[in-house]
Every structure is written in C-alpha cells, then in structure tokens.
TORPA-4810 file (N, C-alpha, C, O; in nm, 3 decimals):
<nodes>
NODE_1_3.997_2.698_4.830_3.901_2.615_4.901_3.940_2.469_4.883_3.951_2.420_4.770_M
NODE_2_3.962_2.399_4.993_3.997_2.257_4.990_3.880_2.171_5.034_3.785_2.221_5.095_N
NODE_3_3.886_2.044_5.004_3.788_1.948_5.050_3.803_1.936_5.201_3.913_1.914_5.252_I
NODE_4_3.691_1.951_5.273_3.693_1.955_5.419_3.643_1.823_5.478_3.551_1.760_5.427_S
NODE_5_3.709_1.784_5.589_3.666_1.666_5.663_3.601_1.705_5.795_3.573_1.620_5.879_F
NODE_6_3.577_1.834_5.812_3.512_1.883_5.932_3.580_2.009_5.981_3.692_2.040_5.942_G
NODE_7_3.511_2.081_6.068_3.565_2.205_6.123_3.684_2.176_6.213_3.683_2.081_6.291_A
NODE_8_3.785_2.258_6.202_3.902_2.256_6.291_3.987_2.130_6.282_4.060_2.098_6.376_N
NODE_9_3.979_2.057_6.169_4.068_1.943_6.147_4.137_1.962_6.012_4.093_2.043_5.930_V
NODE_10_4.243_1.887_5.989_4.317_1.896_5.863_4.224_1.869_5.745_4.133_1.786_5.754_A
NODE_11_4.247_1.940_5.634_4.165_1.919_5.514_4.244_1.839_5.412_4.356_1.795_5.439_D
NODE_12_4.185_1.819_5.295_4.250_1.736_5.194_4.372_1.803_5.133_4.457_1.735_5.075_D
NODE_13_4.383_1.934_5.145_4.504_2.001_5.100_4.626_1.950_5.175_4.736_1.943_5.120_G
NODE_14_4.606_1.914_5.300_4.714_1.859_5.383_4.721_1.707_5.375_4.829_1.650_5.368_E
NODE_15_4.605_1.641_5.377_4.602_1.495_5.386_4.613_1.423_5.251_4.664_1.311_5.245_L
NODE_16_4.567_1.486_5.146_4.577_1.432_5.009_4.517_1.293_4.994_4.578_1.204_4.935_R
NODE_17_4.399_1.274_5.046_4.330_1.146_5.034_4.252_1.132_4.903_4.232_1.022_4.853_L
NODE_18_4.210_1.245_4.849_4.123_1.242_4.730_4.203_1.235_4.600_4.149_1.192_4.497_C
NODE_19_4.327_1.277_4.602_4.409_1.273_4.482_4.367_1.381_4.382_4.290_1.471_4.415_G
NODE_20_4.420_1.370_4.261_4.387_1.465_4.154_4.251_1.430_4.098_4.233_1.324_4.037_D
NODE_21_4.155_1.517_4.118_4.019_1.490_4.072_3.980_1.573_3.950_3.865_1.569_3.907_I
NODE_22_4.073_1.647_3.896_4.045_1.731_3.780_3.996_1.645_3.663_4.062_1.548_3.624_S
NODE_23_3.880_1.682_3.609_3.822_1.608_3.497_3.754_1.478_3.535_3.703_1.408_3.448_G
NODE_24_3.752_1.446_3.664_3.693_1.320_3.709_3.552_1.342_3.761_3.515_1.452_3.804_K
NODE_25_3.473_1.236_3.756_3.335_1.240_3.803_3.333_1.200_3.950_3.372_1.089_3.985_R
NODE_26_3.286_1.292_4.036_3.287_1.269_4.180_3.148_1.298_4.239_3.075_1.383_4.188_V
NODE_27_3.115_1.227_4.345_2.986_1.245_4.412_3.010_1.280_4.558_3.092_1.218_4.625_I
NODE_28_2.937_1.381_4.606_2.933_1.412_4.749_2.801_1.359_4.803_2.694_1.400_4.759_E
NODE_29_2.808_1.266_4.899_2.688_1.213_4.965_2.659_1.298_5.088_2.734_1.293_5.185_L
NODE_30_2.553_1.373_5.084_2.520_1.464_5.193_2.599_1.592_5.177_2.722_1.590_5.178_G
NODE_31_2.531_1.702_5.163_2.597_1.830_5.139_2.661_1.877_5.270_2.591_1.896_5.370_V
NODE_32_2.791_1.897_5.268_2.863_1.945_5.387_2.859_2.097_5.390_2.814_2.161_5.296_S
NODE_33_2.907_2.153_5.499_2.913_2.298_5.511_3.055_2.339_5.546_3.102_2.307_5.655_S
NODE_34_3.124_2.408_5.458_3.086_2.447_5.322_3.079_2.326_5.231_3.140_2.222_5.260_P
NODE_35_3.006_2.338_5.120_2.984_2.222_5.033_3.113_2.173_4.967_3.179_2.246_4.895_P
NODE_36_3.145_2.047_4.994_3.263_1.987_4.931_3.246_1.973_4.780_3.344_1.976_4.706_N
NODE_37_3.124_1.958_4.735_3.102_1.946_4.590_3.144_2.074_4.518_3.191_2.067_4.405_S
NODE_38_3.127_2.190_4.581_3.173_2.316_4.522_3.327_2.318_4.518_3.387_2.357_4.418_V
NODE_39_3.389_2.275_4.629_3.535_2.268_4.631_3.586_2.173_4.524_3.686_2.203_4.457_A
NODE_40_3.519_2.060_4.506_3.562_1.963_4.404_3.544_2.020_4.264_3.628_1.998_4.177_M
NODE_41_3.435_2.093_4.242_3.414_2.156_4.111_3.520_2.261_4.085_3.568_2.275_3.972_A
NODE_42_3.558_2.336_4.187_3.664_2.437_4.172_3.799_2.372_4.141_3.886_2.435_4.080_R
NODE_43_3.816_2.246_4.183_3.938_2.172_4.152_3.932_2.106_4.015_4.023_2.033_3.976_L
NODE_44_3.823_2.131_3.941_3.811_2.080_3.804_3.732_1.952_3.789_3.727_1.896_3.679_G
NODE_45_3.672_1.903_3.896_3.595_1.779_3.889_3.456_1.804_3.831_3.404_1.915_3.835_A
NODE_46_3.397_1.699_3.780_3.256_1.699_3.741_3.180_1.658_3.866_3.159_1.539_3.892_K
NODE_47_3.139_1.757_3.944_3.085_1.734_4.078_2.935_1.709_4.075_2.859_1.773_4.003_A
NODE_48_2.895_1.612_4.158_2.755_1.574_4.176_2.730_1.569_4.326_2.817_1.525_4.402_I
NODE_49_2.613_1.613_4.370_2.579_1.608_4.512_2.442_1.546_4.530_2.350_1.568_4.451_A
NODE_50_2.429_1.467_4.636_2.302_1.402_4.673_2.275_1.436_4.818_2.363_1.421_4.903_V
NODE_51_2.154_1.481_4.847_2.116_1.510_4.984_1.965_1.496_4.997_1.892_1.536_4.906_D
NODE_52_1.916_1.440_5.109_1.771_1.426_5.126_1.700_1.557_5.157_1.578_1.567_5.142_P
NODE_53_1.775_1.659_5.200_1.717_1.786_5.243_1.718_1.888_5.128_1.824_1.928_5.081_D
NODE_54_1.600_1.928_5.085_1.589_2.024_4.975_1.656_2.156_5.008_1.712_2.221_4.920_Q
NODE_55_1.653_2.197_5.135_1.719_2.322_5.174_1.870_2.313_5.155_1.935_2.410_5.115_R
NODE_56_1.927_2.196_5.182_2.071_2.177_5.162_2.105_2.187_5.013_2.206_2.245_4.976_A
NODE_57_2.020_2.130_4.930_2.039_2.137_4.784_2.029_2.282_4.737_2.109_2.327_4.655_I
NODE_58_1.928_2.354_4.788_1.913_2.495_4.750_2.034_2.577_4.791_2.082_2.661_4.714_D
NODE_59_2.085_2.553_4.912_2.204_2.623_4.958_2.327_2.589_4.875_2.411_2.675_4.847_G
NODE_60_2.337_2.464_4.835_2.447_2.421_4.748_2.440_2.491_4.613_2.542_2.538_4.562_L
NODE_61_2.322_2.498_4.555_2.307_2.567_4.426_2.351_2.713_4.436_2.417_2.765_4.347_R
NODE_62_2.313_2.778_4.544_2.352_2.917_4.567_2.504_2.928_4.580_2.564_3.018_4.521_L
NODE_63_2.565_2.838_4.657_2.711_2.840_4.674_2.782_2.813_4.542_2.886_2.874_4.514_A
NODE_64_2.729_2.723_4.461_2.789_2.695_4.330_2.779_2.816_4.239_2.873_2.847_4.166_A
NODE_65_2.665_2.884_4.241_2.649_3.006_4.161_2.749_3.112_4.203_2.811_3.177_4.119_D
NODE_66_2.765_3.130_4.336_2.860_3.230_4.386_3.004_3.196_4.345_3.083_3.286_4.315_R
NODE_67_3.037_3.068_4.344_3.172_3.024_4.307_3.190_3.012_4.156_3.300_2.986_4.107_A
NODE_68_3.081_3.032_4.083_3.080_3.023_3.936_3.129_2.887_3.887_3.212_2.877_3.796_E
NODE_69_3.074_2.782_3.951_3.102_2.645_3.909_2.970_2.571_3.891_2.865_2.616_3.939_V
NODE_70_2.976_2.459_3.823_2.858_2.377_3.801_2.864_2.253_3.890_2.964_2.182_3.892_R
NODE_71_2.755_2.228_3.964_2.740_2.108_4.045_2.605_2.048_4.010_2.502_2.115_4.019_V
NODE_72_2.605_1.922_3.971_2.480_1.850_3.943_2.420_1.810_4.077_2.485_1.745_4.158_E
NODE_73_2.293_1.849_4.101_2.229_1.827_4.231_2.115_1.727_4.220_2.037_1.729_4.125_C
NODE_74_2.107_1.639_4.321_1.999_1.541_4.329_1.946_1.541_4.472_2.020_1.515_4.567_H
NODE_75_1.816_1.569_4.486_1.752_1.563_4.616_1.696_1.422_4.632_1.614_1.378_4.552_Q
NODE_76_1.742_1.351_4.735_1.695_1.216_4.760_1.781_1.146_4.863_1.880_1.201_4.913_G
NODE_77_1.743_1.025_4.895_1.815_0.942_4.990_1.959_0.922_4.942_1.984_0.918_4.821_D
NODE_78_2.053_0.910_5.035_2.194_0.895_4.997_2.221_0.769_4.916_2.321_0.762_4.845_L
NODE_79_2.134_0.671_4.925_2.150_0.549_4.847_2.083_0.558_4.711_2.095_0.465_4.631_A
NODE_80_2.014_0.667_4.682_1.946_0.683_4.553_2.044_0.733_4.448_2.047_0.852_4.415_D
NODE_81_2.125_0.643_4.397_2.227_0.678_4.299_2.192_0.625_4.160_2.281_0.601_4.078_L
NODE_82_2.065_0.606_4.135_2.019_0.554_4.006_2.056_0.641_3.888_2.057_0.593_3.775_G
NODE_83_2.086_0.768_3.910_2.125_0.859_3.802_2.262_0.824_3.746_2.296_0.866_3.636_F
NODE_84_2.343_0.748_3.821_2.479_0.712_3.779_2.482_0.568_3.732_2.433_0.478_3.800_A
NODE_85_2.540_0.546_3.616_2.553_0.409_3.566_2.663_0.336_3.644_2.746_0.398_3.709_T
NODE_86_2.661_0.207_3.635_2.760_0.125_3.705_2.901_0.159_3.658_2.925_0.181_3.539_S
NODE_87_2.993_0.163_3.753_3.135_0.186_3.727_3.161_0.313_3.646_3.243_0.312_3.554_A
NODE_88_3.091_0.422_3.680_3.107_0.547_3.605_3.160_0.662_3.689_3.177_0.773_3.638_S
NODE_89_3.188_0.638_3.817_3.227_0.744_3.909_3.369_0.718_3.958_3.406_0.604_3.987_V
NODE_90_3.449_0.825_3.966_3.589_0.813_4.006_3.613_0.824_4.156_3.712_0.770_4.205_D
NODE_91_3.525_0.891_4.229_3.540_0.904_4.373_3.405_0.942_4.435_3.327_1.015_4.375_M
NODE_92_3.381_0.893_4.556_3.264_0.933_4.634_3.316_0.982_4.768_3.407_0.922_4.827_V
NODE_93_3.257_1.091_4.817_3.296_1.152_4.943_3.172_1.168_5.030_3.068_1.217_4.985_L
NODE_94_3.183_1.126_5.156_3.076_1.146_5.254_3.139_1.205_5.378_3.203_1.134_5.456_A
NODE_95_3.121_1.335_5.398_3.178_1.403_5.514_3.069_1.426_5.618_2.987_1.517_5.605_A
NODE_96_3.069_1.344_5.720_2.976_1.354_5.833_2.830_1.338_5.791_2.741_1.403_5.846_H
NODE_97_2.806_1.252_5.692_2.668_1.233_5.645_2.618_1.091_5.662_2.499_1.067_5.641_S
NODE_98_2.701_0.997_5.699_2.657_0.857_5.709_2.604_0.821_5.847_2.541_0.717_5.862_L
NODE_99_2.628_0.905_5.947_2.584_0.874_6.083_2.434_0.858_6.098_2.389_0.778_6.180_G
NODE_100_2.357_0.931_6.022_2.212_0.924_6.034_2.147_0.829_5.935_2.024_0.824_5.926_G
NODE_101_2.226_0.755_5.861_2.172_0.664_5.759_2.114_0.541_5.827_2.180_0.477_5.910_V
NODE_102_1.989_0.507_5.793_1.923_0.390_5.851_1.976_0.259_5.794_1.986_0.159_5.866_D
NODE_103_2.010_0.258_5.666_2.051_0.135_5.599_2.189_0.155_5.535_2.199_0.170_5.413_D
NODE_104_2.294_0.155_5.617_2.429_0.175_5.567_2.469_0.070_5.463_2.531_0.106_5.363_L
NODE_105_2.436_-0.058_5.481_2.473_-0.155_5.378_2.416_-0.121_5.240_2.481_-0.146_5.139_P
NODE_106_2.296_-0.066_5.235_2.236_-0.027_5.106_2.316_0.087_5.043_2.343_0.085_4.922_R
NODE_107_2.354_0.186_5.123_2.436_0.297_5.072_2.568_0.242_5.017_2.610_0.278_4.907_V
NODE_108_2.632_0.155_5.093_2.760_0.099_5.051_2.747_0.018_4.922_2.834_0.025_4.835_L
NODE_109_2.639_-0.059_4.909_2.618_-0.135_4.784_2.603_-0.042_4.665_2.657_-0.069_4.558_R
NODE_110_2.529_0.067_4.683_2.509_0.161_4.572_2.638_0.235_4.538_2.667_0.257_4.420_Q
NODE_111_2.715_0.274_4.638_2.843_0.340_4.612_2.935_0.243_4.540_3.003_0.281_4.445_V
NODE_112_2.938_0.118_4.584_3.022_0.017_4.518_2.980_0.001_4.372_3.065_-0.011_4.284_H
NODE_113_2.850_0.002_4.347_2.800_-0.015_4.209_2.847_0.097_4.119_2.887_0.072_4.006_R
NODE_114_2.842_0.222_4.166_2.872_0.335_4.077_3.021_0.364_4.064_3.064_0.424_3.965_V
NODE_115_3.102_0.321_4.161_3.246_0.348_4.154_3.314_0.259_4.050_3.274_0.145_4.027_L
NODE_116_3.417_0.315_3.988_3.503_0.237_3.900_3.589_0.145_3.988_3.618_0.180_4.102_K
NODE_117_3.630_0.029_3.936_3.715_-0.060_4.015_3.841_0.011_4.065_3.908_0.082_3.990_P
NODE_118_3.872_-0.009_4.192_3.990_0.052_4.253_3.971_0.196_4.297_4.061_0.254_4.358_G
NODE_119_3.855_0.254_4.267_3.831_0.394_4.303_3.801_0.409_4.451_3.768_0.312_4.520_S
NODE_120_3.812_0.532_4.499_3.805_0.559_4.643_3.668_0.608_4.688_3.599_0.683_4.619_A
NODE_121_3.632_0.563_4.807_3.519_0.615_4.883_3.581_0.673_5.010_3.631_0.599_5.094_F
NODE_122_3.577_0.806_5.022_3.638_0.876_5.136_3.525_0.917_5.231_3.428_0.980_5.191_V
NODE_123_3.542_0.879_5.357_3.438_0.903_5.457_3.500_0.974_5.577_3.605_0.934_5.627_V
NODE_124_3.434_1.079_5.624_3.470_1.145_5.750_3.350_1.131_5.843_3.236_1.154_5.803_A
NODE_125_3.379_1.095_5.967_3.271_1.076_6.065_3.321_1.119_6.202_3.442_1.127_6.227_A
NODE_126_3.228_1.148_6.291_3.265_1.176_6.429_3.333_1.053_6.486_3.281_0.942_6.474_T
NODE_127_3.447_1.072_6.546_3.521_0.959_6.603_3.445_0.903_6.723_3.403_0.980_6.809_H
NODE_128_3.425_0.772_6.730_3.352_0.713_6.843_3.413_0.749_6.979_3.340_0.761_7.077_P
NODE_129_3.544_0.766_6.986_3.608_0.804_7.112_3.564_0.944_7.154_3.544_0.969_7.273_V
NODE_130_3.548_1.035_7.059_3.502_1.170_7.091_3.362_1.167_7.151_3.330_1.247_7.239_A
NODE_131_3.279_1.074_7.102_3.144_1.061_7.158_3.151_1.009_7.301_3.078_1.056_7.388_V
NODE_132_3.240_0.913_7.324_3.252_0.855_7.459_3.290_0.960_7.563_3.240_0.958_7.675_M
NODE_133_3.381_1.051_7.524_3.434_1.146_7.620_3.371_1.284_7.611_3.420_1.378_7.674_F
NODE_134_3.264_1.298_7.535_3.197_1.427_7.522_3.123_1.459_7.651_3.026_1.392_7.686_D
NODE_135_3.169_1.560_7.722_3.112_1.598_7.851_2.974_1.662_7.838_2.903_1.675_7.937_Q
NODE_136_2.936_1.704_7.717_2.807_1.768_7.700_2.693_1.667_7.685_2.576_1.705_7.688_T
NODE_137_2.727_1.540_7.670_2.624_1.436_7.655_2.561_1.408_7.792_2.622_1.430_7.896_R
NODE_138_2.438_1.358_7.790_2.370_1.325_7.915_2.430_1.198_7.974_2.495_1.120_7.904_T
NODE_139_2.408_1.179_8.101_2.466_1.064_8.172_2.418_0.931_8.116_2.490_0.832_8.123_A
NODE_140_2.298_0.926_8.061_2.246_0.800_8.008_2.281_0.780_7.861_2.228_0.690_7.795_N
NODE_141_2.371_0.863_7.811_2.414_0.848_7.672_2.492_0.718_7.654_2.590_0.694_7.725_H
NODE_142_2.449_0.636_7.563_2.514_0.508_7.537_2.621_0.526_7.432_2.599_0.594_7.331_V
NODE_143_2.738_0.466_7.454_2.846_0.473_7.356_2.795_0.430_7.220_2.724_0.329_7.207_Y
NODE_144_2.831_0.507_7.120_2.802_0.479_6.980_2.654_0.494_6.944_2.613_0.451_6.836_A
NODE_145_2.573_0.553_7.032_2.434_0.579_6.995_2.434_0.685_6.885_2.471_0.800_6.909_H
NODE_146_2.392_0.647_6.765_2.392_0.739_6.653_2.528_0.751_6.585_2.540_0.819_6.483_G
NODE_147_2.629_0.685_6.639_2.763_0.687_6.582_2.810_0.542_6.574_2.812_0.471_6.674_V
NODE_148_2.848_0.499_6.453_2.894_0.362_6.438_3.032_0.347_6.500_3.115_0.438_6.492_Q
NODE_149_3.056_0.234_6.562_3.190_0.205_6.612_3.278_0.176_6.492_3.228_0.149_6.382_S
NODE_150_3.410_0.181_6.513_3.501_0.149_6.403_3.479_0.006_6.356_3.484_-0.021_6.236_F
NODE_151_3.456_-0.085_6.449_3.433_-0.226_6.411_3.310_-0.239_6.322_3.311_-0.314_6.225_A
NODE_152_3.204_-0.167_6.356_3.082_-0.172_6.273_3.108_-0.117_6.133_3.065_-0.176_6.034_E
NODE_153_3.178_-0.006_6.126_3.211_0.052_5.995_3.299_-0.043_5.915_3.273_-0.067_5.797_L
NODE_154_3.401_-0.096_5.979_3.494_-0.186_5.911_3.420_-0.306_5.852_3.439_-0.339_5.735_Y
NODE_155_3.337_-0.370_5.933_3.266_-0.489_5.884_3.167_-0.454_5.773_3.153_-0.531_5.678_M
NODE_156_3.098_-0.340_5.784_3.004_-0.300_5.680_3.076_-0.277_5.547_3.028_-0.319_5.442_A
NODE_157_3.191_-0.211_5.552_3.268_-0.186_5.430_3.323_-0.315_5.372_3.317_-0.334_5.250_F
NODE_158_3.376_-0.402_5.455_3.431_-0.529_5.406_3.321_-0.614_5.342_3.343_-0.675_5.237_E
NODE_159_3.204_-0.618_5.403_3.093_-0.697_5.347_3.045_-0.641_5.213_2.993_-0.714_5.130_R
NODE_160_3.065_-0.510_5.192_3.024_-0.447_5.066_3.136_-0.451_4.962_3.125_-0.390_4.856_A
NODE_161_3.244_-0.523_4.993_3.356_-0.542_4.900_3.441_-0.416_4.882_3.482_-0.382_4.771_N
NODE_162_3.466_-0.349_4.995_3.560_-0.239_5.001_3.676_-0.281_5.091_3.661_-0.369_5.176_F
NODE_163_3.790_-0.217_5.071_3.903_-0.241_5.160_3.965_-0.107_5.196_3.995_-0.026_5.109_H
NODE_164_3.985_-0.084_5.328_4.046_0.041_5.373_4.193_0.042_5.337_4.266_-0.053_5.366_F
NODE_165_4.237_0.151_5.273_4.380_0.168_5.252_4.434_0.287_5.332_4.554_0.313_5.332_D
NODE_166_4.344_0.359_5.400_4.387_0.470_5.484_4.284_0.490_5.596_4.164_0.497_5.571_M
NODE_167_4.334_0.498_5.719_4.251_0.527_5.836_4.324_0.634_5.915_4.437_0.614_5.959_V
NODE_168_4.259_0.749_5.933_4.320_0.861_6.005_4.230_0.903_6.120_4.108_0.907_6.107_L
NODE_169_4.292_0.934_6.232_4.222_0.986_6.348_4.269_1.129_6.367_4.383_1.154_6.407_E
NODE_170_4.180_1.224_6.337_4.217_1.365_6.338_4.177_1.432_6.469_4.072_1.403_6.526_L
NODE_171_4.263_1.521_6.513_4.237_1.598_6.634_4.188_1.738_6.598_4.232_1.797_6.500_N
NODE_172_4.098_1.788_6.679_4.050_1.925_6.667_4.169_2.018_6.689_4.238_2.007_6.790_D
NODE_173_4.193_2.109_6.595_4.306_2.202_6.605_4.302_2.288_6.730_4.406_2.336_6.776_D
NODE_174_4.183_2.307_6.785_4.170_2.393_6.904_4.203_2.317_7.032_4.233_2.379_7.135_R
NODE_175_4.197_2.184_7.027_4.221_2.101_7.145_4.340_2.011_7.114_4.336_1.933_7.019_V
NODE_176_4.443_2.021_7.191_4.564_1.943_7.165_4.569_1.823_7.258_4.655_1.813_7.346_H
NODE_177_4.475_1.731_7.237_4.469_1.609_7.317_4.482_1.490_7.223_4.382_1.446_7.165_D
NODE_178_4.602_1.436_7.207_4.621_1.325_7.114_4.547_1.198_7.156_4.534_1.106_7.076_P
NODE_179_4.500_1.193_7.280_4.429_1.075_7.326_4.280_1.078_7.293_4.210_0.980_7.313_L
NODE_180_4.232_1.191_7.241_4.090_1.203_7.210_4.069_1.263_7.072_4.038_1.381_7.060_C
NODE_181_4.086_1.182_6.966_4.062_1.234_6.832_3.914_1.266_6.813_3.827_1.202_6.871_P
NODE_182_3.887_1.366_6.730_3.748_1.409_6.711_3.686_1.358_6.581_3.565_1.343_6.572_S
NODE_183_3.770_1.332_6.481_3.718_1.290_6.350_3.793_1.166_6.302_3.915_1.158_6.310_V
NODE_184_3.717_1.071_6.252_3.770_0.950_6.190_3.755_0.966_6.039_3.644_0.986_5.989_L
NODE_185_3.866_0.958_5.966_3.861_0.969_5.820_3.910_0.837_5.761_4.018_0.788_5.795_V
NODE_186_3.829_0.782_5.672_3.858_0.653_5.611_3.862_0.667_5.461_3.780_0.738_5.403_L
NODE_187_3.956_0.599_5.397_3.953_0.588_5.253_3.947_0.440_5.221_4.035_0.362_5.256_R
NODE_188_3.839_0.402_5.152_3.817_0.264_5.114_3.823_0.253_4.963_3.774_0.341_4.892_A
NODE_189_3.882_0.147_4.914_3.891_0.122_4.770_3.790_0.013_4.731_3.771_-0.085_4.803_R
NODE_190_3.728_0.033_4.617_3.636_-0.066_4.563_3.716_-0.187_4.516_3.809_-0.173_4.437_K
NODE_191_3.680_-0.303_4.564_3.737_-0.428_4.518_3.643_-0.489_4.415_3.522_-0.468_4.423_L
NODE_192_3.695_-0.563_4.322_3.611_-0.630_4.223_3.557_-0.535_4.120_3.603_-0.421_4.108_G
NODE_193_3.459_-0.584_4.045_3.399_-0.504_3.938_3.262_-0.456_3.975_3.197_-0.387_3.896_V
</nodes>
C-alpha cells in the first residue's frame, strides 16, 4: 500500500515526494480513501489523522485495525492541530481535503507551526484545468468555484512562509490527454522556524 494522491494517478511509490517516513511523525489532514495515514503507518511512520467527519475517523480506525497498525485520530477542523507542539512534525499530507476549507490561511499557519523547519507539506488537489474542461459540470459553472486556482494556492503558501520545491500535474491513467491533467500535486517546504 502506497501513499495515494487520488484514484487513477501515480502514487508516492512512483513519485517519491514524501521520502523515507519510517520512525517520523506525520499528519494526514482529511482522511483519504483509502486512508493515507494507514499507508504511512505501514511504512513505519507515527501516523496521525485529523478529519471533521466522525464517520471518516471511525472508518479510519477500522482500516487501521484491519491493517494491524496504530493511527492517532483526531476529530475536528483541519486547522485544529493544538495536539501537536510547535516544530514537532516531520511531514503533513493533504490529499484532496483542502478544497472545502473555508479558511485556508489558518490551516497553512497551523501546519507551518507544527512542522519542523525544512519539512514538507504535500498537497494533492483537483487540477483547476480539469474543472474547466469537465463536461459534467453545468453551463453556469464558474472556473475555480470550490477549487483554488494555482495562483491562489501559490500566494497562500508563500504568505504562510512555505516554498514549493515540487509541482506536478498528474493525468488520469484511464485518459491519455496530456493537455488536461486531473490532479495537481504540490510539495511545499517550511521556511523559517
């Protein structure tokens, strides 16, 4: 089981954005399906997950039991990282969970606070181009409604004292259209202390 950036796109086994996380303290913001926190625990990490939905937490606990790994679970807002002391986390991962966040700058400030200097925040999100060209959307669908543009994400991360060291545009394995990537994967490093 590898860390997933979404269905039908390359995973971390191929992309290697997360690095060696064995023995490291990592947080999954928003429980993905399948849960990345379980995959991280299976890779030897001290995995922690935060999700506002109690059902997602319950499903994660069940998946962790089945995989016979331990995942520390917290039900709450993605910015509620008070359980972690400053500069105590080695990596944070958010796979398709930041799109619905009302206050992204608050989440970024909290992630910056808990990460160790130079540590990575890996984010996977629906690519804004995929939203633009999605034929299933209604005609009055506005570009980037519910999906941040790359410029918005870039500026939010820079203002929170992060710097991107990797930006990937992934294509759905089922659709071979290099002009329409489906997933945007970003790795940002914490700057400063």
